[in-house]
C-alpha positions as CSV (number, residue, x, y, z in Angstrom):
1,M,86.0,11.0,6.7
2,S,87.3,9.4,3.9
3,C,87.4,5.6,3.1
4,T,89.6,3.2,1.6
5,H,86.7,0.9,0.8
6,V,85.4,3.1,-1.7
7,S,88.2,2.2,-4.4
8,A,88.3,-1.6,-3.0
9,A,84.6,-1.6,-4.0
10,R,85.2,-0.7,-8.1
11,L,82.0,1.2,-7.6
12,Q,80.3,1.7,-11.4
13,P,77.3,4.4,-11.8
14,P,73.7,2.0,-12.6
15,R,73.0,0.6,-16.4
16,A,70.1,1.4,-18.2
17,T,69.3,-2.2,-17.6
18,Q,69.9,-2.8,-13.9
19,S,67.2,-2.3,-11.6
20,V,67.6,0.6,-8.8
21,H,65.2,0.3,-6.2
22,R,65.3,4.2,-5.3
23,E,61.8,5.3,-4.1
24,D,61.3,2.3,-1.4
25,C,62.6,-0.7,0.1
26,T,62.3,-3.9,-1.4
27,Q,61.3,-5.6,2.1
28,C,59.4,-3.2,3.5
29,F,57.3,0.3,2.4
30,D,59.5,2.8,3.9
31,S,60.5,5.5,1.4
32,I,62.7,8.4,0.5
33,D,59.9,10.6,2.3
34,D,60.3,9.1,5.7
35,P,62.2,10.6,8.5
36,E,65.5,8.0,8.1
37,G,65.0,8.0,4.4
38,L,65.8,4.8,2.7
39,N,68.0,3.3,4.5
40,H,67.4,-0.7,5.5
41,A,70.7,-2.3,3.7
42,E,71.9,-4.1,7.0
43,L,70.3,-7.5,6.3
44,H,71.8,-7.1,2.7
45,Y,75.5,-6.5,4.0
46,K,74.9,-9.4,6.5
47,L,74.6,-11.4,3.5
48,S,76.8,-9.9,0.5
49,Q,79.5,-8.2,2.7
50,H,78.9,-5.0,0.9
51,P,79.8,-2.2,2.8
52,L,78.9,0.8,1.6
53,I,75.1,2.3,1.0
54,L,73.6,5.6,0.0
55,N,71.1,6.7,2.0
56,I,68.1,9.1,0.5
57,R,65.9,11.6,2.0
58,R,63.1,13.9,0.6
59,T,61.8,16.6,2.4
60,K,59.0,18.8,0.9
61,K,60.1,22.4,-0.4
62,P,57.5,24.9,1.9
63,K,55.5,27.0,0.0
64,V,56.9,30.1,-1.2
65,E,54.8,32.9,-0.4
66,R,55.2,35.8,-3.1
67,D,54.6,39.9,-2.3
68,E,54.3,40.1,-6.6
69,P,52.3,39.2,-8.7
70,P,53.8,36.6,-11.0
71,Q,55.6,37.2,-14.1
72,K,52.9,37.6,-17.0
73,M,52.9,34.9,-19.7
74,S,54.0,36.7,-23.6
75,K,52.4,33.4,-24.6
76,L,50.1,30.3,-24.2
77,A,52.5,27.9,-22.1
78,I,51.8,25.0,-19.9
79,S,54.9,24.7,-17.5
80,A,55.0,21.3,-15.3
81,E,55.9,21.4,-11.9
82,T,58.6,18.6,-11.1
83,E,59.9,16.8,-8.1
84,S,62.9,19.6,-7.5
85,D,60.4,21.9,-7.8
86,R,58.5,20.5,-5.0
87,Y,61.0,18.7,-3.0
88,D,64.5,19.0,-1.5
89,T,66.4,15.6,-1.6
90,H,69.3,14.8,0.7
91,T,71.9,12.2,0.0
92,A,74.3,10.6,2.5
93,V,77.1,7.7,2.1
94,F,77.8,5.1,4.8
95,C,80.1,1.8,5.6
96,Y,79.6,-0.6,7.7
97,D,82.8,-1.6,7.3
98,C,84.3,1.5,8.8
99,G,81.6,0.9,11.6
100,G,78.1,2.4,10.0
101,K,80.1,6.2,9.8
102,E,79.2,8.5,7.3
103,I,82.2,9.2,4.7
104,E,83.0,12.0,2.4
105,R,80.5,11.5,-0.7
106,T,83.3,13.2,-2.7
107,T,86.1,10.4,-2.0
108,G,87.2,8.3,-5.2
109,N,84.1,8.3,-8.0
110,L,81.3,8.5,-6.0
111,P,80.0,12.0,-7.3
112,E,79.6,10.1,-10.5
113,V,78.1,7.2,-8.9
114,I,75.6,8.8,-6.7
115,D,74.3,10.8,-9.6
116,G,73.7,7.8,-11.8
117,V,71.9,6.5,-9.2
118,M,69.7,9.4,-8.6
119,S,69.1,10.0,-12.5
120,A,68.4,6.3,-13.6
121,M,65.0,5.0,-14.5
122,T,63.4,3.4,-11.1
123,F,62.8,-0.3,-10.6
124,A,58.9,0.5,-10.8
125,R,58.8,2.9,-13.9
126,Q,61.4,0.5,-15.7
127,T,59.0,-2.5,-15.1
128,E,55.7,-0.6,-16.5
129,V,57.8,0.9,-19.4
130,Q,59.1,-2.2,-20.4
131,A,55.4,-3.9,-19.8
132,W,53.3,-1.3,-21.3
133,N,51.3,-2.4,-24.5
134,R,52.7,0.2,-27.0
135,K,49.8,-0.2,-29.3
136,S,47.6,1.5,-27.0
137,T,46.4,5.5,-28.6
138,L,48.8,8.0,-27.8
139,V,48.7,10.6,-26.0
140,N,49.5,13.7,-23.9
141,I,52.6,14.2,-26.5
142,P,54.5,17.2,-25.7
143,F,56.2,19.4,-28.3
144,N,58.7,17.3,-30.0
145,L,61.0,16.9,-32.9
146,W,61.1,13.8,-35.4
147,L,64.1,12.7,-37.9
148,C,63.1,10.9,-41.1
149,L,65.6,7.6,-41.2
150,Q,65.4,7.7,-44.9
151,C,66.2,11.5,-45.5
152,G,67.1,13.3,-42.6
153,N,64.4,15.5,-42.7
154,L,63.2,17.4,-39.2
155,G,60.0,17.8,-38.8
156,C,57.9,18.5,-35.3
157,G,54.9,16.0,-34.0
158,R,51.2,16.1,-34.3
159,D,49.2,18.0,-32.4
160,Q,47.2,16.2,-29.7
161,F,43.9,17.0,-27.6
162,G,44.3,19.1,-24.3
163,G,46.3,22.1,-25.9
164,V,49.7,20.4,-26.3
165,G,51.8,21.9,-29.2
166,G,52.8,20.1,-32.7
167,N,52.1,21.2,-36.1
168,S,52.1,17.5,-37.6
169,H,55.0,19.0,-39.9
170,G,56.4,15.1,-39.8
171,L,53.5,13.4,-40.8
172,A,52.8,16.2,-43.3
173,H,56.1,15.3,-44.7
174,F,55.3,11.4,-45.0
175,D,52.5,12.2,-46.7
176,A,54.5,14.2,-49.1
177,T,57.1,12.0,-50.0
178,Q,56.0,8.6,-48.3
179,H,58.9,8.3,-45.8
180,P,57.3,6.0,-43.5
181,V,60.1,6.0,-40.4
182,A,60.8,8.8,-38.0
183,V,63.0,8.9,-34.6
184,K,62.5,11.2,-32.1
185,L,65.5,12.9,-31.1
186,G,64.8,13.6,-27.5
187,S,64.1,10.1,-26.4
188,I,67.6,8.8,-27.7
189,T,69.6,7.5,-24.7
190,P,73.4,6.0,-25.0
191,E,71.8,2.2,-24.5
192,G,70.0,2.9,-27.8
193,N,66.7,3.3,-26.6
194,C,64.2,5.5,-28.6
195,D,60.4,6.2,-29.8
196,I,60.6,4.8,-33.6
197,Y,57.2,5.6,-35.4
198,C,56.3,4.3,-38.5
199,Y,53.4,6.6,-40.3
200,S,52.5,3.5,-42.8
201,C,51.7,1.3,-39.9
202,N,50.7,3.8,-37.8
203,D,52.3,2.4,-35.1
204,E,55.5,2.4,-32.5
205,K,58.3,0.3,-34.0
206,S,61.8,-1.2,-33.0
207,D,65.0,-1.1,-34.9
208,P,67.6,-3.2,-34.2
209,E,70.1,-1.1,-36.3
210,I,69.3,2.5,-34.8
211,K,73.0,2.9,-34.1
212,T,73.9,2.6,-37.7
213,H,70.9,4.3,-38.9
214,L,71.9,7.5,-36.8
215,G,74.9,6.8,-37.3
216,H,74.2,7.5,-40.8
217,W,73.1,11.2,-40.3
218,G,75.6,12.1,-37.9
219,I,74.1,11.0,-34.4
220,N,76.2,9.2,-32.4
221,I,74.1,7.6,-29.3
222,A,76.6,7.2,-27.2
223,E,76.8,10.7,-26.8
224,R,73.3,11.2,-26.5
225,Q,71.4,12.2,-23.4
226,K,67.6,11.6,-22.8
227,T,65.9,14.9,-22.9
228,E,62.3,14.2,-23.1
229,K,59.8,11.6,-21.6
230,S,59.0,8.7,-24.3
231,L,55.3,8.0,-25.7
232,T,55.6,5.1,-23.6
233,E,55.9,6.9,-20.3
234,M,53.5,9.7,-21.1
235,Q,50.6,6.8,-21.6
236,I,51.8,5.9,-18.1
237,E,51.3,8.6,-16.8
238,Q,47.7,9.1,-18.3
239,N,46.9,5.8,-17.0
240,L,47.6,6.5,-13.5
241,R,44.7,10.2,-13.7
242,W,42.4,7.8,-14.1
243,E,39.2,9.0,-11.3
244,F,36.8,7.1,-9.8
245,S,33.7,8.6,-8.1
246,M,33.8,8.3,-4.1
247,T,30.7,10.1,-3.6
248,S,27.6,8.4,-1.4
249,E,23.7,8.8,-3.5
250,D,23.4,11.6,-1.8
251,G,26.4,13.6,-3.1
252,K,28.4,14.0,0.1
253,E,32.2,12.9,-0.2
254,L,32.7,9.3,1.3
255,K,34.6,9.4,4.5
256,P,38.2,8.7,4.7
257,I,39.3,6.1,7.6
258,F,42.9,4.7,8.4
259,G,44.4,2.3,10.6
260,P,46.0,-1.3,10.2
261,G,44.1,-3.3,7.8
262,L,42.8,-0.1,6.0
263,T,46.0,0.7,3.9
264,G,45.5,1.4,0.3
265,L,47.1,0.0,-2.7
266,K,48.5,3.0,-5.3
267,N,47.4,2.2,-9.0
268,L,50.1,1.6,-10.9
269,G,48.8,1.8,-14.2
270,N,45.7,-0.8,-14.8
271,S,47.1,-2.7,-11.6
272,C,43.3,-2.3,-9.8
273,Y,42.7,-6.1,-10.4
274,L,45.9,-7.1,-8.2
275,A,45.1,-4.5,-5.6
276,S,41.4,-5.5,-5.0
277,I,42.5,-9.4,-5.0
278,V,45.5,-8.4,-2.7
279,Q,43.0,-6.5,-0.5
280,C,40.7,-9.3,-0.2
281,L,43.2,-11.9,1.1
282,Y,44.6,-10.4,3.6
283,S,41.5,-9.2,5.1
284,L,41.5,-13.2,5.9
285,P,42.7,-15.0,8.7
286,S,45.1,-17.3,6.5
287,F,47.1,-14.4,4.7
288,K,47.2,-12.1,7.7
289,E,48.3,-15.0,10.1
290,R,50.9,-16.4,7.8
291,Y,52.4,-13.4,6.4
292,F,52.0,-10.8,9.2
293,E,51.0,-12.2,13.1
294,N,53.4,-15.2,12.7
295,V,56.3,-13.7,11.0
296,K,59.4,-12.7,12.5
297,G,61.6,-10.5,10.3
298,M,61.9,-10.9,6.4
299,P,64.0,-14.2,5.1
300,E,67.6,-13.8,4.6
301,V,68.1,-13.6,0.9
302,L,70.6,-11.6,-1.6
303,N,67.7,-11.0,-4.0
304,P,64.5,-10.2,-2.0
305,A,62.9,-8.2,-4.7
306,E,62.7,-11.7,-6.7
307,D,61.8,-13.5,-3.5
308,L,58.1,-14.2,-3.0
309,E,58.2,-14.9,0.9
310,T,59.7,-11.6,1.0
311,Q,57.5,-10.0,-1.3
312,L,54.2,-11.1,0.4
313,R,55.7,-10.4,4.1
314,K,56.3,-7.1,2.8
315,I,52.5,-6.5,2.2
316,G,51.3,-7.9,5.1
317,D,53.4,-5.6,7.2
318,G,52.3,-2.7,4.7
319,L,48.8,-3.8,5.2
320,W,48.2,-4.6,8.7
321,S,51.1,-2.5,10.7
322,G,49.1,0.7,10.1
323,R,52.3,2.8,9.8
324,Y,51.5,3.5,6.0
325,S,47.8,4.3,6.6
326,R,47.5,8.0,7.5
327,P,46.0,11.0,5.2
328,D,48.2,12.2,2.4
329,S,50.2,15.7,3.6
330,D,50.2,16.9,0.3
331,I,46.3,17.6,0.1
332,V,45.3,20.0,3.3
333,A,41.2,20.5,3.6
334,S,40.2,24.0,4.0
335,E,37.3,25.9,3.8
336,Y,38.2,26.6,0.1
337,S,38.4,22.6,-0.7
338,T,35.9,20.1,-0.3
339,E,38.6,17.5,-1.3
340,L,39.1,15.0,1.5
341,P,42.7,13.8,2.4
342,H,42.9,10.4,1.0
343,Q,46.1,7.9,1.5
344,K,49.1,8.3,-0.9
345,G,49.0,4.6,-0.8
346,L,51.6,1.4,-1.2
347,A,53.0,1.3,-4.6
348,P,53.1,-3.1,-5.0
349,A,55.7,-2.4,-7.8
350,I,57.4,-5.1,-7.0
351,L,54.9,-8.2,-6.2
352,K,53.2,-6.9,-9.4
353,A,56.6,-7.4,-11.4
354,L,57.4,-10.7,-9.6
355,I,54.1,-12.5,-10.0
356,G,53.9,-11.7,-13.8
357,K,57.3,-12.1,-14.6
358,G,57.1,-15.0,-17.1
359,H,53.3,-14.3,-17.9
360,E,52.1,-13.6,-21.5
361,E,49.6,-11.4,-19.7
362,F,50.2,-10.4,-15.9
363,S,53.9,-9.0,-17.0
364,T,52.1,-6.0,-18.8
365,M,50.6,-3.2,-18.1
366,R,46.9,-3.9,-19.5
367,Q,43.9,-4.3,-17.6
368,Q,43.5,-8.1,-16.7
369,D,40.9,-10.8,-15.0
370,A,40.8,-10.5,-11.4
371,F,40.0,-14.0,-11.1
372,E,42.1,-15.1,-13.3
373,L,44.7,-13.5,-11.0
374,L,43.4,-15.2,-8.0
375,Q,43.9,-18.3,-9.6
376,Y,47.4,-17.6,-10.8
377,L,48.6,-16.6,-7.8
378,F,47.3,-19.3,-5.8
379,N,49.4,-21.8,-7.8
380,H,52.5,-19.3,-7.4
381,I,52.1,-19.8,-3.5
382,D,51.2,-23.1,-3.6
383,R,54.1,-24.1,-5.7
384,S,56.7,-21.9,-3.6
385,R,59.0,-22.9,-0.4
386,H,57.4,-22.1,3.0
387,P,58.9,-22.0,6.2
388,E,59.1,-24.8,8.8
389,G,55.8,-24.8,10.7
390,S,54.6,-22.0,8.3
391,K,50.9,-23.0,6.9
392,D,50.3,-22.9,3.2
393,P,47.3,-19.9,3.3
394,V,46.1,-21.6,0.2
395,S,45.0,-24.7,2.4
396,D,42.2,-23.2,3.7
397,F,40.7,-22.2,0.2
398,R,40.4,-25.9,-0.7
399,F,37.8,-28.6,-0.7
400,V,36.9,-31.7,-2.0
401,L,34.0,-31.6,-4.6
402,E,32.5,-34.9,-5.2
403,Q,30.5,-36.0,-8.2
404,R,27.8,-38.9,-8.4
405,L,27.8,-40.9,-11.5
406,Q,24.8,-43.4,-12.2
407,C,24.2,-45.6,-15.3
408,M,20.7,-44.8,-16.3
409,G,20.2,-48.2,-17.3
410,C,22.1,-50.7,-14.8
411,K,21.8,-47.6,-12.2
412,K,25.0,-49.0,-10.9
413,V,27.2,-45.8,-9.7
414,A,30.8,-44.4,-9.4
415,Y,32.1,-41.6,-7.0
416,R,34.8,-39.2,-8.4
417,T,36.7,-36.4,-6.4
418,D,38.4,-33.4,-7.2
419,V,40.0,-30.7,-5.1
420,Q,39.1,-27.2,-6.2
421,D,40.0,-23.8,-4.2
422,N,36.9,-22.1,-6.2
423,I,34.1,-22.7,-7.6
424,S,32.0,-20.9,-10.8
425,V,28.5,-20.6,-10.7
426,P,26.3,-19.6,-13.8
427,K,24.6,-16.5,-13.7
428,G,20.6,-16.3,-13.4
429,V,18.1,-16.4,-16.6
430,F,17.9,-12.5,-16.7
431,E,16.5,-12.2,-13.8
432,P,17.7,-12.0,-10.2
433,V,18.5,-15.2,-8.3
434,T,20.0,-15.8,-5.0
435,I,23.1,-17.2,-4.3
436,K,21.7,-20.5,-3.1
437,E,19.7,-21.1,-6.2
438,C,23.5,-20.5,-8.0
439,L,24.7,-23.4,-5.9
440,D,21.6,-25.5,-6.4
441,I,22.3,-25.3,-10.4
442,I,25.9,-26.4,-10.0
443,T,25.0,-29.0,-7.2
444,S,21.7,-30.8,-9.4
445,D,21.3,-33.8,-11.4
446,E,22.5,-33.4,-15.0
447,L,22.8,-35.7,-18.3
448,V,26.4,-36.6,-19.2
449,E,27.8,-38.4,-22.2
450,F,29.2,-41.8,-21.4
451,K,28.1,-45.5,-22.9
452,C,28.6,-47.3,-19.7
453,K,30.2,-51.2,-20.7
454,A,27.0,-53.2,-19.0
455,C,24.1,-51.2,-20.9
456,G,24.4,-47.4,-21.7
457,G,24.1,-43.9,-20.6
458,K,24.0,-42.1,-17.1
459,E,23.4,-39.0,-14.8
460,G,25.5,-37.4,-12.5
461,A,25.6,-35.1,-9.7
462,R,28.1,-32.9,-7.8
463,K,28.4,-32.4,-3.9
464,F,30.7,-31.1,-1.4
465,K,32.9,-34.0,0.2
466,T,34.4,-30.9,2.6
467,F,34.2,-28.0,3.0
468,P,36.6,-24.9,3.1
469,N,37.6,-22.3,5.6
470,V,36.6,-19.9,3.1
471,L,34.8,-20.6,-0.1
472,V,35.4,-18.2,-3.1
473,I,32.5,-18.3,-5.4
474,N,33.3,-16.7,-8.9
475,C,30.3,-15.6,-10.7
476,R,30.0,-15.9,-14.5
477,R,29.3,-12.7,-15.9
478,F,31.1,-12.4,-19.0
479,E,29.5,-14.1,-22.2
480,M,30.5,-13.9,-25.8
481,V,28.4,-11.5,-27.4
482,N,29.7,-11.4,-31.5
483,W,32.8,-12.9,-30.0
484,V,33.4,-10.2,-27.9
485,P,33.6,-11.1,-24.0
486,T,30.9,-9.1,-23.1
487,K,29.7,-8.3,-19.3
488,L,25.9,-9.2,-18.0
489,D,24.8,-7.6,-15.0
490,I,22.2,-9.9,-13.8
491,P,21.6,-9.5,-9.9
492,I,22.6,-12.1,-7.5
493,I,20.7,-11.7,-4.1
494,V,23.3,-12.5,-1.2
495,N,22.3,-11.4,2.6
496,D,24.9,-10.4,5.6
497,D,23.3,-13.0,7.6
498,G,25.3,-16.2,5.9
499,F,23.3,-19.4,4.4
500,S,24.4,-23.2,5.1
501,L,25.9,-25.4,3.2
502,D,24.6,-28.2,5.3
503,S,22.5,-29.7,2.6
504,Y,25.4,-30.0,0.0
505,L,27.1,-32.4,1.9
506,S,27.6,-35.7,0.2
507,S,26.7,-38.6,2.2
508,G,28.9,-41.0,-0.4
509,I,28.0,-44.4,-1.3
510,Q,24.8,-45.6,0.2
511,P,24.0,-48.7,1.1
512,G,22.0,-50.9,-1.8
513,E,24.2,-49.4,-4.5
514,E,26.3,-51.4,-6.8
515,P,29.4,-50.1,-7.9
516,L,30.6,-49.5,-11.7
517,P,33.1,-52.0,-12.8
518,D,36.6,-50.5,-11.7
519,D,37.4,-49.9,-16.0
520,A,34.1,-48.6,-16.2
521,A,34.3,-46.2,-13.2
522,E,37.9,-45.1,-14.3
523,E,36.7,-44.5,-18.3
524,S,34.1,-42.4,-16.3
525,K,36.4,-40.0,-14.9
526,P,36.8,-36.9,-17.0
527,A,40.2,-36.1,-18.3
528,F,40.4,-33.4,-16.1
529,A,38.5,-30.7,-14.7
530,A,38.3,-27.7,-17.3
531,N,38.2,-24.1,-16.3
532,E,34.6,-23.3,-16.4
533,V,34.8,-19.6,-16.9
534,A,37.3,-20.3,-19.9
535,M,35.1,-23.5,-21.1
536,A,31.7,-21.1,-21.7
537,M,34.0,-18.6,-23.5
538,L,35.5,-20.8,-25.9
539,E,32.3,-22.6,-26.8
540,A,30.2,-19.5,-27.0
541,M,32.8,-18.9,-29.9
542,G,31.6,-22.3,-31.3
543,F,34.5,-24.7,-30.6
544,P,33.2,-28.5,-29.4
545,K,33.6,-29.2,-26.1
546,R,36.2,-31.7,-26.6
547,R,38.2,-29.4,-28.4
548,C,38.0,-27.0,-25.6
549,E,39.0,-29.2,-22.9
550,K,41.9,-30.6,-24.9
551,A,43.2,-27.0,-25.8
552,L,42.9,-25.8,-21.9
553,Y,44.9,-28.7,-20.9
554,N,47.3,-27.7,-23.7
555,T,47.7,-24.0,-22.7
556,G,47.2,-24.1,-18.5
557,N,43.7,-24.5,-18.4
558,S,43.3,-20.7,-17.9
559,D,43.9,-18.8,-21.2
560,V,41.7,-18.3,-23.4
561,D,43.4,-16.2,-26.3
562,A,46.2,-19.1,-25.6
563,A,43.7,-21.8,-25.7
564,M,42.3,-20.2,-28.9
565,T,45.5,-20.4,-30.7
566,W,46.1,-24.1,-29.9
567,L,42.9,-24.8,-31.5
568,F,43.3,-23.0,-34.7
569,G,47.3,-24.8,-34.9
570,H,45.5,-28.2,-34.3
571,M,42.5,-27.9,-36.4
572,E,44.0,-30.9,-38.8
573,D,45.1,-33.1,-36.2
574,P,43.1,-36.7,-36.8
575,D,42.2,-37.3,-33.3
576,I,40.8,-33.5,-32.5
577,D,37.3,-34.8,-32.3
578,D,38.1,-38.1,-30.1
579,P,37.3,-38.1,-26.7
580,F,40.0,-36.6,-24.4
581,V,41.4,-38.5,-21.9
582,I,44.4,-37.2,-19.8
583,P,47.8,-38.5,-21.0
584,A,50.0,-41.0,-18.9
585,S,51.7,-39.2,-16.2
586,A,55.4,-39.9,-15.6
587,P,56.4,-40.5,-12.5
588,G,58.6,-37.4,-12.7
589,P,60.2,-34.7,-15.1
590,S,62.0,-36.4,-18.2
591,Q,65.3,-37.4,-18.5
592,D,65.7,-35.0,-21.4
593,E,64.3,-32.1,-19.3
594,I,66.5,-33.1,-16.4
595,N,69.3,-33.0,-18.9
596,M,68.9,-29.6,-19.8
597,V,68.8,-28.1,-16.2
598,I,72.0,-30.2,-15.7
599,S,73.5,-28.7,-18.6
600,M,73.3,-25.1,-17.2
601,G,75.6,-26.3,-14.5
602,F,73.0,-27.6,-11.8
603,T,72.9,-31.3,-9.9
604,T,70.9,-33.9,-10.6
605,A,69.0,-33.5,-7.2
606,Q,68.6,-29.5,-7.9
607,A,67.1,-30.2,-11.3
608,K,64.8,-33.0,-10.4
609,K,63.2,-31.0,-7.6
610,A,63.0,-27.7,-9.8
611,L,61.4,-29.3,-12.4
612,K,58.9,-31.5,-10.2
613,I,57.8,-28.1,-8.4
614,T,57.2,-25.9,-11.4
615,N,55.4,-28.9,-13.4
616,G,58.6,-29.0,-15.9
617,N,59.0,-26.1,-17.0
618,I,62.4,-25.3,-17.4
619,D,62.9,-21.7,-17.7
620,T,60.9,-21.3,-14.8
621,A,62.7,-24.4,-12.9
622,M,66.1,-22.4,-13.2
623,E,64.6,-19.7,-11.7
624,W,63.5,-21.3,-8.8
625,I,66.8,-22.8,-8.0
626,F,68.8,-19.5,-8.0
627,N,65.8,-18.3,-5.2
628,H,66.3,-21.5,-3.4
629,T,70.1,-22.2,-3.1
630,D,69.6,-22.8,0.6
631,D,67.3,-25.6,0.1
632,N,68.3,-29.2,0.9
633,F,67.9,-30.6,-2.6
634,E,70.5,-33.6,-1.8
635,K,67.4,-35.8,-0.1
636,E,65.1,-34.7,-2.9
637,D,64.5,-38.2,-3.8
638,E,64.3,-39.4,-0.2
639,N,61.7,-36.9,0.4
640,M,59.9,-37.3,-3.0
641,A,59.4,-41.2,-2.0
642,E,58.0,-40.4,1.3
643,A,56.0,-37.6,0.2
644,S,54.1,-40.1,-2.3
645,S,54.3,-43.2,0.1
646,S,52.5,-41.3,2.3
647,A,48.5,-41.2,2.4
648,K,47.3,-37.3,1.6
649,E,44.0,-36.6,4.2
650,D,41.5,-34.7,1.9
651,P,41.5,-30.7,2.2
652,G,38.6,-29.0,3.9
653,S,36.4,-30.5,6.5
654,K,33.3,-32.5,6.7
655,E,32.0,-30.9,10.4
656,L,28.7,-29.8,10.3
657,P,26.8,-27.0,10.9
658,A,28.9,-25.5,7.6
659,N,27.7,-21.8,7.9
660,F,29.0,-19.3,6.0
661,K,29.2,-15.0,6.0
662,L,30.3,-13.2,3.2
663,N,33.6,-11.4,4.0
664,S,34.8,-9.5,0.8
665,I,33.4,-9.2,-2.7
666,V,35.4,-7.8,-5.9
667,C,33.4,-5.6,-8.0
668,H,34.1,-4.9,-11.4
669,K,32.9,-1.9,-13.3
670,G,33.1,-1.6,-16.8
671,G,32.0,-3.3,-20.3
672,S,34.5,-6.1,-20.5
673,I,37.1,-8.0,-18.8
674,H,39.8,-5.9,-20.5
675,A,38.6,-2.5,-19.5
676,G,36.8,-0.8,-16.9
677,H,37.7,-0.7,-13.1
678,Y,38.1,-3.2,-9.9
679,V,37.5,-2.1,-6.4
680,A,36.9,-4.5,-3.0
681,F,34.3,-4.5,-0.3
682,I,35.6,-5.6,3.0
683,K,33.6,-6.1,6.0
684,K,35.4,-4.8,8.7
685,D,35.5,-4.4,12.5
686,L,36.0,0.2,12.9
687,S,35.5,-0.2,16.8
688,H,39.2,1.1,17.2
689,I,38.5,3.8,15.0
690,Q,36.9,7.1,17.4
691,G,33.2,7.3,16.5
692,E,32.9,4.2,15.0
693,E,31.1,1.3,16.3
694,G,30.9,-2.5,15.4
695,E,31.2,-4.0,11.7
696,S,30.8,-2.0,8.5
697,W,31.7,-2.3,4.9
698,V,34.7,-0.7,3.7
699,L,35.3,0.3,0.4
700,F,38.5,-0.4,-1.0
701,N,39.4,1.6,-4.8
702,D,43.1,1.6,-4.9
703,E,44.7,4.0,-2.7
704,K,41.4,5.3,-1.2
705,V,40.0,3.5,1.9
706,V,36.6,4.8,2.6
707,K,33.7,3.8,4.8
708,S,31.3,3.1,2.2
709,G,28.4,1.7,5.0
710,D,25.8,-0.1,2.6
711,A,27.0,-2.4,0.0
712,E,24.0,-3.9,-1.0
713,E,23.9,-2.7,-4.7
714,M,27.3,-3.9,-5.1
715,K,27.3,-7.4,-3.8
716,K,24.0,-7.7,-6.3
717,F,26.4,-7.1,-8.9
718,A,29.9,-8.4,-7.9
719,Y,32.1,-10.8,-10.0
720,I,33.9,-12.8,-7.1
721,Y,32.9,-13.6,-3.5
722,F,34.6,-14.4,-0.4
723,F,32.7,-16.5,2.2
724,K,34.1,-16.9,5.7
725,R,33.0,-20.3,7.6
726,V,31.7,-19.2,11.2
């Protein structure tokens, strides 16, 4: 049927900068390969009153049985199988204002719009291309033509390892003329995006005047169409081919398993650090209940791809519904093939892009530290808005660590507390140690620098004032060796039987103990608790402790590179070696910060609340306001005053016994935190699977989920341990 709403909508094909979520839904992991296709737009219609939707379905083509042998190749060639070779794609347009009926796809400019949607780069690939570190080694470059921007010479690219063609005539032209800059013709888009390479720098570059420079050689970029994959796209495809052994010690392939809670996450290219952390978190009751069992539908937001609550619920549904945990239909086991069919896996591209937005490292496609991501994700969730009656899942990880400080001269004492959500333990001295011995080290007495106003120095010891429901322990396995973060594989013995933390409970101030004077006790408090892993790495580089503390405090307390940059920029500060004390905190954001947000068109109440929640980050504050338009900002001052006046209870629990049992681990394979591969081992109840009984260790290696049985060796060398209170 024809539809009058098409002309009224004034539709335009998507621009290159627009996000096109063509392959999966922004609110669930249903994809174009499902029978109903991609058609979950009713909530968006309800909120936006945009009536027209494009339904996309993709079905696999049957394999063609040939009666005749294929045509003989006359020369060496590699023919890559395209999506159109494997699938038939079906599109249909529906209008909600016409009762949800299908309308003629030839109406108005619908053909142009549909073609634009189908040919546009998807959101997942777009974010990968934008984020990829373009300084990586170039691989798999196909035969191509490069135009010298200085003289107009046209030469082919370099010959690449693996049989990809190219005679390096572009490089030979540079050697002969020293004309350094060339552009890959097949990569030019009408928006001015293209591959530009400088042979002098031996690196890719950007050219803001590329339109003018190409126009000099008669090339009108508005008329160009991209015909070849860019170098960055080639990098991403190569990165996704990374393989990991999935065999047992006797050489047998590990058994894939399927079901709720056994859904894999696809590797987006160096995203294994994210997948391993997410799998461990969602195996715990706090995350499973918060984002799957105790939710009804999805939040009503206009842009679900930018809403953290929506994306965390989407992950919960994807991992625990069981709908997506099924063998990959593209792989068929047979007597001629030993390959066991695994899952396709869910692609957490939207979550990864949302978490990494604005972060210097997590926004890239490089490998990252899984423990740093865990801390960053906790901070993100803690700052986000939780619906009324919903519990912050990070609260299960919080506890209070109490430090007892005693002067060695007058024997007076002071107690201070810190709220934490993890513990970092030191490695052993090049010999196996138990997890209890690691805890003994961090809770033992130690001499600390302090001059008591009454008499002299003091010693301190740390104990648990409360215990969490989930104890996260990070094993500090990386040290600076010749200024390079290097991994040290020293075994830590962890038993499946669990252990008790009763003996580590602080007893508080004891009868007969005399407290230090208030001013001395206040001075004795460290200015802030520096990230122990980052602190150790900076000190190993030779920076003094006081400088390291200042650097971490001023750069977010997690990023070693940012802290180093701060240190080099403040070497000449006159107070750089003075004892560090935390600056007096203001009661809220400064008036200048508030005025800057107000100048963007927001109200005073909006500015105050957003700046308070985002710790004064103006860009993040404005983004937060856009994502929380339904928030009651006018009650901000009243709510803040009420919150500050009410006494907060200590997180965690003092109840005994405090017994903990290992629930999951994150393991790292490789010599550096910036290289290698992360996997997760999680203790799962497999009794719902036919032929399985009770609990067993399950290996989550990206999209591959297999029963591993024994994880003893991996437990010894884990990077992060998750212990659940039992």
